[in-house]
C-alpha positions as CSV (number, residue, x, y, z in Angstrom):
1,M,69.5,71.5,191.6
2,A,66.8,74.4,191.8
3,S,66.9,76.8,188.9
4,S,67.0,80.5,189.5
5,I,64.3,80.9,187.0
6,A,61.0,79.1,187.1
7,S,60.5,76.8,184.2
8,D,57.0,78.4,183.6
9,K,58.4,82.3,183.7
10,F,60.0,83.7,180.4
11,Y,61.2,87.1,180.5
12,R,61.7,89.1,177.3
13,C,64.1,92.3,177.0
14,A,62.2,95.3,177.2
15,G,64.8,97.4,175.1
16,P,63.4,98.9,171.9
17,N,63.7,96.5,168.9
18,C,65.5,93.7,171.2
19,G,63.1,90.9,172.4
20,V,65.8,88.7,173.6
21,L,64.6,86.1,176.1
22,K,66.4,85.5,179.3
23,R,68.3,82.5,180.0
24,E,69.4,80.7,183.4
25,N,73.0,82.3,183.3
26,D,72.3,85.9,181.6
27,R,73.4,88.9,184.3
28,W,70.3,91.2,183.2
29,W,69.3,94.2,184.5
30,L,66.1,95.8,185.9
31,M,64.7,99.1,185.5
32,W,61.3,101.2,186.4
33,T,59.8,104.2,187.0
34,S,58.2,106.3,190.1
35,F,57.1,109.6,191.3
36,A,58.3,108.6,194.7
37,N,57.3,111.7,197.3
38,Q,59.0,114.2,195.5
39,N,56.1,114.2,192.4
40,I,59.0,114.2,189.8
41,P,59.4,111.3,187.5
42,F,62.9,109.0,188.8
43,L,64.2,106.0,186.6
44,Y,65.5,103.2,188.7
45,L,68.1,100.5,187.4
46,C,69.2,97.6,189.5
47,P,70.9,94.2,188.8
48,W,68.7,91.1,188.2
49,D,66.6,90.3,191.3
50,E,64.1,87.6,191.0
51,K,61.5,89.5,193.3
52,I,61.9,92.6,191.8
53,A,61.3,90.9,188.0
54,E,58.1,90.0,188.9
55,E,57.0,93.2,189.9
56,E,54.5,95.1,187.9
57,G,56.2,98.0,185.9
58,S,59.5,96.2,185.9
59,L,61.2,96.6,182.6
60,H,63.7,93.3,182.2
61,V,66.7,94.4,180.4
62,C,69.4,92.2,178.4
63,G,72.6,94.5,178.7
64,E,74.0,98.0,178.9
65,L,73.0,99.3,175.3
66,C,69.3,98.4,175.7
67,A,69.3,100.1,179.1
68,Q,70.6,103.2,177.4
69,K,68.2,103.3,174.9
70,L,65.2,103.0,177.3
71,Q,66.8,105.7,179.4
72,S,67.2,107.7,176.7
73,Q,63.5,107.7,175.9
74,F,62.3,107.8,179.5
75,M,64.6,111.4,179.6
76,G,63.1,112.5,176.1
77,N,59.2,111.9,177.4
78,V,60.3,113.9,180.6
79,R,61.4,117.0,178.5
80,Q,58.6,116.4,176.4
81,N,55.9,116.7,179.1
82,Q,57.8,119.5,180.7
83,L,57.7,121.2,177.6
84,K,54.0,120.2,177.3
85,R,53.2,122.0,180.7
86,L,54.6,125.8,179.5
C-alpha cells in the first residue's frame, strides 16, 4: 500500500509556536506568498497537495488557528511596510 507521505519526509507546522509534525491522515493546509504580476503582496491558501508542499516557500499549516495566525502576521507585515514607505 502506497503512502501519501514518503517515509523520509517530515512536515512541521509553520504556525507561530506550533511545530506539530504532520501525520499521514492529517488534513493540513498550505500557504505561500507572491507578488504575482501586480507588484503587491498576495497570500495564498490551499488544501494539502504533496507537490505544492515540496515547493520552496510553501508553509505547512496544521489547521485553521495556525493559518489565522500566519494570515495576521502577513497582514501586519504588509501594513508595516506600507507605513515605512510613506
